[in-house]
C-alpha positions, 0 to 999 in steps of 0.5 A, a space after each residue: 568551136 573556139 569562135 563561139 560555134 559550140 553547136 558544132 560539137 554535136 552537129 559534126 557527128 551528122 556529117 559523112 563524106 560518102 553515100 555508102 557511109 550514110 547508108 551503112 551508118 543508118 543501118 548500123 544505128 538502126 540495128 544496134 541502136 534499137 537493140 541497145 535502146 531496148 536493153 538500156 532504155 530510151 533515156 540512157 541511150 540518148 544520153 550515151 549517144 549525145 555524150 559520145 558525140 560531144 566527147 568526140 567533138 571536144 577531143 577533135 578540137 583539143 587535138 587540133 589545138 595541139 597538132 595544127 595539121 589536124 585543125 587544117 583538115 576536115 573531119 566528118 564525124 559520121 562514123 563516131 557514133 556507129 563505132 561507139 555503138 559497136 563497142 557498146 553492143 560488144 561489151 554488153 
């Protein structure tokens, strides 16, 4: 990101290391996402999803600047959106 690859703040959220993680991530996004989209509306749900992805990516980059061992590791962000959906669904 610091080298100009700004799109990685969003695209890293689509990375997952295991096939089981992909399967359950899709199922959680489909079930909880459709419920939240019907409550919030499509526009608010998309902004929520995009905001969560960018905020988590930016936080990971900032922590990597402070703690060098974080910058050396690979962090797939596939569970970030599903975790946020669980919290949002639980609070609603």
